[in-house]
C-alpha positions in Angstrom: -67.6 -13.1 48.8 -66.6 -16.1 50.8 -63.3 -16.1 48.9 -62.6 -12.6 50.3 -63.4 -13.7 53.8 -61.2 -16.8 53.5 -58.4 -14.7 52.1 -58.8 -12.1 54.9 -58.7 -14.8 57.6 -55.6 -16.4 56.0 -53.8 -13.0 55.8 -54.7 -12.1 59.4 -53.6 -15.5 60.6 -50.2 -15.2 58.8 -49.7 -11.7 60.2 -50.6 -12.7 63.7 -48.3 -15.7 63.6 -45.4 -13.6 62.4 -45.7 -11.1 65.3 -43.4 -11.3 68.2 -44.6 -13.0 71.4 -43.6 -10.0 73.5 -47.1 -8.4 73.6 -46.0 -5.4 75.7 -43.3 -4.4 73.3 -45.3 -5.0 70.2 -48.6 -3.7 71.5 -48.9 -1.0 68.8 -48.2 -3.5 66.1 -51.0 -5.7 67.3 -53.3 -2.7 67.5 -52.5 -1.8 63.9 -53.2 -5.3 62.8 -56.5 -5.2 64.5 -57.4 -1.9 62.9 -56.3 -3.2 59.5 -58.4 -6.3 59.9 -61.4 -4.2 61.0 -61.1 -2.0 57.9 -60.8 -5.0 55.7 -63.9 -6.6 57.2 -65.9 -3.4 56.8 -64.8 -3.2 53.1 -65.9 -6.8 52.6 -69.2 -6.0 54.3 -69.8 -3.0 51.9 -68.9 -5.1 48.9 -71.2 -7.9 50.0 -74.1 -5.5 50.4 -73.4 -4.1 46.9 -73.3 -7.6 45.5 -76.6 -8.4 47.2 -78.2 -5.3 45.7 -76.8 -6.1 42.3 -78.2 -9.7 42.5 -81.6 -8.4 43.6 -81.7 -6.0 40.7 -80.6 -8.7 38.2 -83.3 -11.0 39.6 -86.0 -8.4 39.1 -84.8 -7.9 35.5 -84.9 -11.6 34.9 -88.4 -11.9 36.3 -89.6 -9.0 34.2 -88.1 -10.6 31.1 -89.7 -13.9 32.0 -93.1 -12.3 32.4 -92.8 -10.3 29.1 -91.9 -13.5 27.3 -94.8 -15.3 28.9 -97.2 -12.5 27.9 -95.8 -12.6 24.4 -96.2 -16.4 24.1 -99.8 -16.1 25.5 -100.7 -13.5 22.9 -99.3 -15.8 20.1 -101.3 -18.8 21.2 -104.6 -16.8 21.5 -104.4 -15.8 17.8 
């Protein structure tokens, strides 16, 4: 996820440096860049939340598998 953030910052930086210095004339361009950056950051935020949920689910599955294996080993040693 950090890669997306870094890529986004690089892209925004390149776009901003390529803009004209005349802010009055290019105001709509700057506004569009800001809107695009906001949309991109919201998309990254959604993707990060989904990744967090996926990792949490995977962690639960690993823990369940670990506990099942532990119970299986315990039953083997008791016999």
